[in-house]
FIDREN-770230 format. One record per atom (N, C-alpha, C, O): residue in one letter; x, y, z. Coordinates in steps of 0.001 Angstrom, whole numbers, plus 500000, padded with zeros to 6 digits. Layout:
AXYZ;...
end
This chain:
M990573437968094776;M989293437962094071;M988997436582093507;M987891436061093650;K990010435994092858;K989824434662092284;K989519433636093372;K988709432728093185;Q990202433806094533;Q989991432874095637;Q988559432991096164;Q987923431987096485;S988063434221096250;S986691434447096712;S985692433814095765;S984725433185096193;L985938433989094460;L985048433379093471;L985081431865093556;L984059431203093377;F986272431312093832;F986395429857093964;F985540429341095121;F984811428360094977;F985639430018096277;F984887429566097436;F983382429750097251;F982586428931097710;L983003430835096572;L981587431024096274;L981070429914095367;L979966429405095558;S981877429545094382;S981503428459093474;S981411427133094219;S980519426322093967;L982353426925095146;L982350425693095923;L981109425606096801;L980473424556096892;I980771426720097447;I979573426740098290;I978330426483097453;I977447425728097862;F978258427118096266;F977127426912095373;F977009425444094976;F975914424883094952;F978160424826094662;F978169423417094269;F977699422520095404;F976890421615095201;L978219422785096612;L977860421941097752;L976391422077098106;L975735421090098440;N975868423299098035;N974448423500098314;N973581422757097320;N972597422120097695;N973948422840096051;N973188422122095028;N973296420618095203;N972338419881094973;F974500420165095621;F974686418727095835;F973802418231096962;F973158417189096842;V973770418985098068;V972942418599099207;V971471418599098829;V970730417679099173;N971049419657098107;N969651419728097697;N969288418590096761;N968206418012096870;A970182418268095845;A969916417163094924;A969834415843095674;A968982414999095394;Q970758415681096655;Q970749414445097436;Q969446414313098209;Q968895413217098314;S968946415428098754;S967731415380099546;S966511415099098682;S965491414632099190;C966600415374097390;C965485415115096480;C965546413711095885;C964642413304095155;K966589412986096191;K966840411718095526;K966167410557096239;K966111410514097468;I965655409610095448;I965128408367095996;I966285407377096126;I966954407064095142;A966514406891097338;A967629405976097577;A967338404584097049;A968209403936096468;K966102404125097254;K965704402804096772;K964194402742096704;K963493403536097333;S963703401790095933;S962270401665095718;S961874400191095723;S962506399365095065;F960824399871096471;F960318398499096545;F959041398404095710;F958120399204095878;V958993397429094817;V957858397291093903;V957227395917094060;V957928394905094078;G955899395880094174;G955220394594094300;G953714394691094424;G952999393822093925;H953216395733095078;H951770395875095258;H951089396322093963;H951679397010093130;K949835395909093825;K949061396226092621;K948052397340092857;K947523397905091900;E947781397661094110;E946839398724094444;E947480399642095485;E948612399417095911;A946746400676095886;A947269401677096810;A947771401040098105;A947150400124098644;I948905401541098591;I949489401067099844;I948903401894100978;I949005403120100981;L948287401209101945;L947548401882103007;L948334401983104315;L947998402790105182;G949370401172104456;G950165401206105672;G951577400719105427;G951786399739104713;I952558401407106023;I953964401019105925;I954568401071107325;I954321402016108076;A955352400067107673;A956072400069108954;A957460399493108730;A957649398636107867;Q958423399957109497;Q959758399375109511;Q960013398792110890;Q959658399391111905;S960633397615110916;S960921396977112197;S961869397847113012;S962688398562112434;P961779397806114335;P962650398635115173;P964140398426114905;P964930399359115046;N964529397205114517;N965948396952114223;N966331397328112789;N967491397192112398;G965349397805112002;G965619398297110661;G965793397231109599;G966085397560108449;K965623395970109943;K965915394893108994;K964758394564108058;K964960393944107014;Y963556394972108423;Y962385394563107645;Y961439395738107414;Y961385396683108201;I960696395650106313;I959614396571105995;I958339395749105868;I958349394643105328;L957254396300106368;L955949395655106268;L955002396628105587;L954961397808105935;S954249396139104625;S953314397010103908;S951966396314103764;S951899395096103598;G950908397091103830;G949557396588103609;G948897397390102515;G949156398585102373;S948040396739101736;S947546397380100518;S946067397102100269;S945464396192100838;D945520397935099391;D944149397760098918;D944018396523098034;D942907396144097665;D945151395885097688;D945104394658096898;D944876393415097766;D944958392287097281;N944585393637099068;N944291392576100059;N945528391845100566;N945407390901101347;F946718392268100134;F947946391603100549;F948753392471101504;F948686393700101471;A949511391800102345;A950592392457103082;A951881391770102675;A951919390551102508;F952936392556102515;F954249392007102163;F955233392295103286;F955264393393103841;L956036391287103607;L957187391467104479;L958414391488103589;L958691390523102877;W959158392605103632;W960314392809102777;W961585392788103617;W961569393162104790;D962690392349103008;D963967392573103676;D964443393977103326;D963784394677102557;E965561394391103869;E966020395765103704;E966477396078102285;E966713397239101950;N966602395049101450;N966990395242100053;N965811395239099094;N965998395338097882;G964587395124099629;G963395395164098786;G962957393818098246;G962172393758097300;V963448392740098830;V963019391391098437;V961843390978099321;V961919391071100547;I960761390524098698;I959599390061099452;I959919388686100024;I960129387727099281;I959956388598101355;I960303387331101992;I959073386620102559;I959151385456102953;D957948387317102598;D956703386669103022;D955528387441102443;D955515388672102451;T954552386715101946;T953324387300101430;T952171386879102327;T951911385688102499;I951481387862102897;I950336387599103773;I949075387717102932;I948722388807102481;D948395386593102721;D947227386603101844;D945979386056102536;D945119385461101887;V945880386257103856;V944735385719104604;V943579386702104689;V942460386310105018;H943832387971104400;H942767388970104533;H941864388951103309;H942329388867102172;L940562389031103568;L939575388948102495;L939355390282101816;L938833390349100703;K939763391359102505;K939639392704101963;K940955393439102196;K941960392828102557;S940940394739101991;S942167395528102066;S942866395391103415;S942220395236104451;V944198395450103384;V945010395463104598;V945265396930104933;V946046397601104258;N944605397419105974;N944573398852106254;N945747399359107080;N946127400525106969;D946324398492107909;D947412398941108764;D948301397757109118;D947865396606109113;V949557398066109423;V950545397046109780;V951452397612110862;V951655398823110935;V952001396732111710;V952881397197112774;V953787396070113238;V953391394905113224;F954999396413113649;F955925395462114263;F955866395609115784;F955601396695116300;S956114394514116492;S956252394593117941;S957578395258118282;S958530395160117508;P957658395941119437;P958900396634119802;P960116395725119931;P961248396186119784;D959897394429120205;D961031393506120372;D961424392789119082;D962267391892119100;N960804393191117943;N961128392629116622;N960728391158116461;N961154390518115500;K959926390610117371;K959606389187117305;K958276388896116612;K958035387767116184;R957416389902116499;R956102389694115897;R955729390894115031;R956344391957115109;F954702390689114202;F954080391790113490;F952588391514113371;F952136390383113553;I951830392564113061;I950378392458112951;I949926393056111628;I950449394076111180;T948940392401111008;T948260392949109842;T946787393120110190;T946195392246110824;A946190394242109780;A944802394553110130;A943996394782108862;A944446395488107959;G942805394187108787;G942073394185107540;G940660394721107590;G940075394900108658;S940124394973106398;S938790395536106249;S937677394521106486;S936501394886106506;E938037393252106665;E937010392272107009;E936740392242108515;E935914391461108986;G937449393104109273;G937182393248110700;G938118392490111617;G937866392410112819;T939183391935111088;T940115391163111913;T941515391765111870;T941878392474110932;F942294391465112912;F943738391646112820;F944400390314113143;F943885389520113931;V945538390086112529;V946241388814112660;V947631389086113227;V948366389934112722;I947980388352114282;I949308388451114890;I950182387345114311;I949773386186114256;W951383387709113882;W952305386778113238;W953645386759113961;W954087387779114491;N954282385606113980;N955693385537114340;N956518386000113146;N956039385972112012;M957747386424113390;M958573386926112304;M958905385863111269;M959259386197110138;D958798384593111630;D959060383533110650;D957837383241109783;D957865382320108967;G956753384025109956;G955568383876109121;G954516382947109669;G953472382776109038;T954746382333110826;T953718381481111425;T952697382351112149;T953047383344112786;K951439381962112041;K950366382756112635;K950226382457114115;K950165381294114514;V950176383503114931;V949947383349116366;V948460383229116631;V948012382279117274;T947685384203116129;T946234384161116296;T945577385179115388;T946201386160114983;S944320384944115071;S943489385882114323;S942393386382115251;S941723385588115911;V942211387694115303;V941297388306116263;V940197389061115527;V940477389938114711;V938946388717115816;V937813389495115305;V937716390742116177;V937338390658117345;A938052391887115615;A938271393077116430;A937264394191116187;A937163395103117006;D936521394147115095;D935637395260114763;D934457394725113961;D934610393823113138;E933293395285114206;E932088394826113516;E932063395239112055;E931319394666111259;V932878396236111693;V932884396721110311;V934252396468109675;V934365395604108805;Y935286397194110085;Y936638396970109595;Y937630397516110611;Y937310398419111384;V938834396961110602;V939916397479111441;V940704398481110614;V941234398148109554;K940776399712111108;K941474400767110374;K942869401008110917;K943773401366110161;T943061400815112230;T944339401146112859;T944742400066113847;T943897399473114518;I946045399818113926;I946567398821114872;I947938399297115351;I948747399777114557;V948193399161116650;V949468399646117192;V949801398882118463;V948909398486119213;Y951084398678118699;Y951569398126119962;Y951842399257120945;Y952198400365120543;S951675398974122233;S952189399891123243;S953708399889123163;S954306398962122617;N954325400919123705;N955775401078123575;N956557400000124313;N957709399723123978;D955928399388125326;D956572398277126033;D956189396916125470;D956661395887125954;G955329396905124441;G954951395660123786;G953943394815124526;G953638393706124087;K953412395303125642;K952495394493126450;K951059394525125937;K950270393623126219;Y950725395573125178;Y949336395753124760;Y949243396056123271;Y950215396470122639;I948046395840122725;I947703396182121350;I946473397074121400;I945564396838122195;L946441398086120562;L945305398984120475;L944802398976119037;L945572399174118097;S943503398745118878;S942899398745117547;S941761399749117502;S941224400144118537;G941406400152116312;G940265401042116118;G939715400849114723;G940420400381113829;G938433401216114533;G937883400985113208;G936475401477112997;G936023402444113610;G935794400775112102;G934521401224111563;G933334401127112489;G932281401687112181;D933458400430113629;D932344400420114575;D932424401580115562;D931702401606116558;N933318402553115277;N933452403818116016;N934094403652117391;N934037404567118212;T934702402500117649;T935345402268118938;T936828401974118756;T937293401665117659;A937552402079119859;A938906401547119953;A938895400462121011;A938079400498121932;K939796399496120886;K939820398378121822;K941256398102122266;K942187398143121462;L941416397822123546;L942702397488124135;L942778395986124328;L941865395372124880;W943884395393123866;W944072393944123900;W945405393620124577;W946312394451124630;T945499392402125089;T946809391911125503;T947645391655124253;T947119391670123140;A948929391422124429;A949804391150123292;A949448389862122573;A949905389627121455;D948634389026123206;D948181387778122573;D946751387863122064;D946170386851121673;G946171389079122066;G944869389276121444;G943673389018122324;G942602388691121812;I943809389153123626;I942674389011124544;I942138390404124872;I942895391286125279;L940837390595124693;L940224391908124873;L940236392318126345;L939848391545127221;L940691393550126602;L940726394091127957;L939730395216128162;L939092395290129212;K939580396105127165;K938741397284127345;K938306397840126003;K939040397756125018;T937099398412125967;T936582399081124781;T936376400557125087;T935795400915126111;F936856401407124192;F936724402850124343;F935610403339123416;F935758403317122195;E934508403776123996;E933344404224123233;E933140405716123433;E933418406246124509;G932655406394122401;G932395407819122526;G932406408558121206;G931792409618121083;H933095408013120219;H933092408640118902;H931877408190118096;H931346407098118300;S931452409049117182;S930257408772116384;S930590408396114951;S929701408294114106;C931880408189114676;C932315407832113328;C933601407006113449;C934161406881114538;T934054406457112351;T935224405579112330;T936413406143113115;T936721407331113018;V937071405288113887;V938335405642114530;V939446405319113536;V939734404154113263;Y940063406368113001;Y941054406212111944;Y942444405896112472;Y943211405195111812;Q942776406401113643;Q944064406067114233;Q943939406059115747;Q943209406858116334;A944668405134116368;A944758405038117819;A946231404934118183;A946966404160117570;S946671405703119175;S948089405738119528;S948270405819121039;S947433406374121750;F949377405255121517;F949748405327122924;F950646406530123176;F951385406959122289;S950580407069124383;S951570408048124825;S952883407318125097;S952878406098125262;P954009408036125147;P955299407367125374;P955360406533126650;P956030405501126686;N954658406978127703;N954664406206128959;N953541405172129039;N953376404506130061;N952762405041127942;N951673404053127830;N950524404298128802;N949699403407129006;E950450405487129410;E949387405771130364;E948176406438129722;E947090406445130301;L948363407003128515;L947293407672127797;L947180407105126385;L948132406532125856;I946015407271125790;I945856406980124362;I945154408165123711;I944432408914124369;V945376408323122417;V944674409341121654;V944025408669120456;V944620407805119814;L942796409078120166;L942023408499119073;L941656409587118071;L941277410691118463;A941766409284116793;A941360410186115716;A940108409631115058;A940043408437114768;S939126410467114821;S937854409982114280;S937363410861113142;S937696412043113058;C936566410260112271;C935976411034111174;C934801411884111639;C934139412511110812;D934521411922112958;D933501412836113478;D934056414233113714;D933421415052114377;K935260414510113165;K935946415808113210;K936676416069114529;K937178417172114742;T936744415079115412;T937409415271116693;T938464414196116930;T938458413137116303;A939367414505117852;A940259413509118435;A940000413523119938;A939538414525120482;S940294412421120601;S940032412336122033;S941223411704122739;S941914410850122184;V941448412143123980;V942524411623124811;V941905410894125998;V940997411408126651;W942409409684126271;W941864408829127315;W942986408323128216;W944127408174127780;S942653408066129463;S943555407295130305;S943438405839129900;S942428405427129329;I944461405065130190;I944476403665129773;I943369402863130455;I942992401790129983;N942850403388131571;N941777402675132269;N940391403026131753;N939389402534132272;G940329403888130715;G939060404120130047;G938374405431130346;G937237405621129916;N939009406351131065;N938416407661131346;N938808408661130266;N939991408848129983;R937814409296129670;R938106410302128651;R938532411601129323;R937850412097130220;I939665412149128884;I940267413323129514;I940033414579128687;I939707415632129235;L940199414476127365;L940100415630126482;L939376415276125197;L939436414138124732;I938698416250124629;I938218416175123257;I938865417325122493;I938740418482122893;L939548417019121410;L940258418012120619;L939389418423119434;L939121417624118537;K938952419687119447;K938060420191118408;K938673421401117721;K938895422430118360;K938940421293116467;K939380422411115630;K939202422096114157;K938859422969113360;H939438420835113800;H939385420449112398;H937970420594111838;H936979420404112542;K937909420934110562;K936627421156109896;K936126419922109165;K935042419930108584;S936931418854109199;S936520417599108574;S937082416456109415;S937663416688110476;G936910415234108943;G937327414078109716;G938796414103110086;G939632414552109302;V939114413620111287;V940493413544111752;V941048412169111387;V940535411145111837;S942086412156110578;S942616410911110017;S943782410347110812;S944089409160110702;A944439411190111618;A945632410749112341;A945744411499113660;A945367412667113760;A946265410814114668;A946515411446115968;A947577410647116701;A947484409424116801;S948584411336117211;S949652410658117947;S950349411649118864;S950269412860118660;F951037411124119881;F951799411936120816;F953203412200120269;F953749411408119501;S953763413319120678;S955171413569120408;S956014412612121244;S955544412116122268;P957254412341120827;P958093411393121569;P958333411779123026;P958553410904123863;D958294413078123345;D958469413487124737;D957149413522125499;D957135413820126693;G956047413224124830;G954744413169125472;G954149414510125825;G953155414563126548;K954734415618125329;K954292416949125729;K953343417603124736;K952794418668125020;S953142416994123595;S952216417542122608;S951552416413121835;S951968415257121904;I950509416780121098;I949746415828120295;I949654416368118877;I949431417561118672;L949824415500117917;L949715415853116504;L948461415228115925;L948236414025116066;T947642416045115273;T946496415512114541;T946567415954113087;T947194416964112766;A945924415194112213;A945817415568110802;A944412415257110331;A943701414457110939;S944017415898109239;S942605415849108875;S942376415844107374;S943251416177106575;F941160415450107032;F940709415547105649;F940496417010105240;F940244417296104070;D940596417939106210;D940489419362105862;D941806419923105331;D941934421129105117;K942799419029105117;K944083419349104478;K945077420003105430;K946111420503104987;T944786420011106722;T945695420597107689;T946099419569108740;T945446418541108917;A947194419878109428;A947601419156110625;A947724420186111748;A947998421359111497;V947519419740112981;V947538420649114129;V948379420049115246;V948291418853115524;I949200420887115889;I949940420501117089;I949217421088118294;I948938422286118336;W948913420234119281;W948163420623120475;W949033420457121711;W949936419620121730;N948764421255122751;N949362420954124042;N948459419978124795;N947370419649124325;L948900419525125938;L948165418489126658;L946940419024127395;L946211418266128036;K946721420344127298;K945498420918127856;K944407421032126794;K943306421515127060;G944739420575125579;G943766420600124496;G943725421898123720;G942760422156123002;K944770422734123851;K944829423994123129;K945651423829121861;K946791423370121933;P945106424190120695;P945896424125119458;P946992425178119451;P946719426354119693;M948220424777119181;M949355425689119212;M949823426085117819;M950182427241117593;T949823425138116881;T950340425388115534;T949512424633114521;T949143423480114749;T949216425273113402;T948513424617112299;T949453424505111107;T950067425489110695;L949560423306110558;L950409423046109395;L949541423083108145;L948650422251107972;K949808424055107276;K949044424219106045;K949974424133104850;K951069424694104879;G949557423443103804;G950386423327102609;G949906422260101651;G950171422336100451;H949199421258102169;H948673420210101290;H947441420711100535;H946676421530101044;S947267420213099335;S946099420558098534;S945067419443098508;S944026419567097864;G945362418344099215;G944431417231099310;G944311416753100746;G945046417210101621;E943393415841100988;E943189415301102320;E944472414671102859;E945175413968102133;I944775414922104132;I945943414310104763;I945527412964105349;I944587412884106140;N946234411912104954;N945926410561105404;N946704410168106650;N946172409504107540;Q947967410580106710;Q948850410132107787;Q949728411283108253;Q950067412178107478;A950091411248109532;A951006412240110095;A951696411626111301;A951074410904112080;E952979411913111454;E953705411381112604;E954929412231112907;E955448412941112046;Y955376412139114156;Y956628412749114575;Y957796411818114251;Y957648410596114255;A958956412410113973;A960200411645113950;A960522411207115370;A960038411804116332;S961324410182115503;S961631409628116829;S962349410627117729;S962273410525118954;N963053411605117125;N963732412616117929;N962838413813118237;N963251414731118945;G961608413806117704;G960658414863117977;G960872416154117228;G960094417094117389;K961912416224116408;K962260417483115748;K961489417707114449;K961371418840113984;Y960971416641113871;Y960343416752112563;Y958983416057112552;Y958685415213113397;I958174416437111573;I956856415855111353;I956758415474109885;I957232416207109017;L956149414339109607;L955937413877108242;L954443413699108019;L953757413073108827;T953945414249106923;T952537414097106561;T952422413481105177;T953263413722104311;G951379412684104972;G951101412092103663;G949683412442103240;G948756412406104049;S949520412782101962;S948246413331101514;S947783412717100202;S948567412142099448;E946477412856099952;E945913412413098681;E946276413345097534;E945919413083096385;D946989414437097837;D947488415280096746;D948720414669096077;D949301415258095166;G949113413464096549;G950240412768095941;G951576413116096548;G952607412662096052;T951596413915097614;T952857414314098216;T952940413888099676;T951929413665100342;A954178413784100148;A954458413755101578;A955267415011101869;A956059415452101035;K955069415586103050;K955767416814103405;K956480416646104742;K955962416047105684;L957688417199104783;L958498417209105997;L958443418601106602;L958680419592105912;W958126418679107905;W957995419936108628;W958897419896109856;W959237418819110344;D959285421073110355;D959905421070111670;D958797421061112722;D957620421173112379;N959161420927114000;N958130420778115023;N957462422099115401;N956645422146116321;N957814423178114682;N957111424444114823;N956167424702113650;N955552425764113552;G956064423710112764;G955135423818111647;G955688424462110401;G954930424787109487;K957011424656110341;K957625425224109141;K957899424118108126;K958506423102108463;L957455424314106888;L957675423328105831;L959139423300105425;L959731424338105130;I959715422117105413;I961120421939105059;I961271421354103661;I962111421803102881;K960458420356103349;K960662419620102102;K959371418944101670;K958615418454102508;T959115418916100369;T957989418182099791;T958521417039098945;T959325417240098034;F958065415850099256;F958392414664098452;F957233414500097474;F956138414081097850;D957496414840096205;D956432415192095286;D956216414142094207;D957142413775093484;E954982413666094110;E954596412792092995;E953963413591091848;E953865413101090723;K953530414837092145;K952969415742091134;K951689415205090511;K951274415665089447;N951072414250091158;N949782413749090725;N948990413345091957;N949542412774092897;E947699413642091951;E946879413198093066;E946779411676093048;E946721411058091985;T946760411088094230;T946703409642094364;T945550409265095267;T944986410101095973;E945213407989095229;E944138407494096087;E944541407570097554;E943702407808098422;Y945826407368097826;Y946303407336099204;Y947817407491099201;Y948505406932098347;T948324408244100149;T949776408359100313;T950152407939101720;T949802408615102687;S950864406824101842;S951393406391103136;S952769406999103319;S953535407133102364;A953080407369104567;A954380407992104826;A954805407709106258;A954012407845107190;T956061407315106427;T956612407085107760;T958113407363107733;T958741407308106676;F958680407660108891;F960123407812109000;F960790406453109122;F960238405543109741;S961979406305108533;S962765405103108767;S963257405101110207;S963391406159110822;T963524403930110738;T963922403832112140;T965286404469112403;T965569404877113529;D966131404558111379;D967436405200111566;D967388406705111331;D968400407390111478;G966207407226110964;G966055408656110772;G966650409212109500;G966728410430109341;K967072408351108589;K967732408818107369;K966784409034106199;K967106409766105263;F965600408393106249;F964712408401105088;F963271408720105478;F962831408461106597;A962555409294104509;A961101409301104533;A960659408153103633;A961015408111102455;I959891407230104181;I959418406075103414;I958003406391102951;I957087406512103766;V957827406524101636;V956592407076101093;V956080406197099953;V956846405777099086;S954779405926099969;S954188405194098847;S954032406128097657;S953850407334097820;S954106405559096458;S954061406366095240;S952764406129094472;S951985405234094797;K952553406944093456;K951341406828092652;K951287405498091901;K950204405043091534;D952446404870091667;D952467403576090990;D952597402421091987;D953009401320091621;N952239402687093263;N952153401668094317;N953503401077094716;N953576399950095206;A954558401839094505;A955877401454094997;A956103402069096373;A955369402963096793;I957124401581097068;I957550402154098341;I958894402816098106;I959884402137097831;N958936404128098210;N960153404879097920;N960820405363099202;N960157405872100105;F962143405199099270;F962940405705100364;F963588407011099913;F964542406990099134;W963089408127100386;W963647409431100051;W964676409835101090;W964440409709102291;Y965818410321100626;Y966793410878101552;Y966183412079102267;Y965550412923101631;L966366412162103575;L965960413350104307;L967043414418104204;L968231414102104267;P966642415678104048;P967654416739103922;P968396416948105238;P969281417799105318;
end
């Protein structure tokens, strides 16, 4: 009997320890003065890049030291991304430009990319192309050096996110016109995804390329098959969802919302964990760390918090 009680106590202790560890912030980076609109980690895990409503982008080392301050944007820095080979990064701003940088902080080129503002910027998985989208309701395909190749027209409102499929043959666009669209890389529109009741803020492919994730200002996220049929709806946020993405292994989904929380889900839409600020915020950025150990989430006080994943 005593032995049974001992093991029950041990199990209780270990469960509480694991739960406490999963709720714990491992580290926090502090420096921005306004809401953080974009967070990226370099593929090799050595650097963090953040863009903010304070018009700055910061390049951080893995210990939270700011090693470069990007202050060329005249308005908010809406999105940031590293190249797959870790040699470059891009900052995209509300003045309508994106800037390509070498990792040593030297500027490669500045590209006038949108008549209103650049909202989203991403590299293709092979690093050969750049995809941007923004306030002129279009997405644009560029070479890795910023030469325009193609413009994708068809949405009637801002393109909030643009993403490549894993094989780089398709792209998906999220728009505030309540739809997302799937295109071939040569510019043919294949699908229009309609279900959300408000603007679509995020859209991306699963790592295996077999499904699409969208999120919306209607407080939900949806998983679609490649025929355009909604399969699962993720409900739980009380505010507009700003960002959503798959983990690199495809098993989990992370969402960030204006309700001040980020939520971790399995790929069937079951809620696993809420990373909770308990206060509504102007914007919540959220991304997975490249090693899969952390949810990297902006906080109400404009810090970047690394939460242990359960």
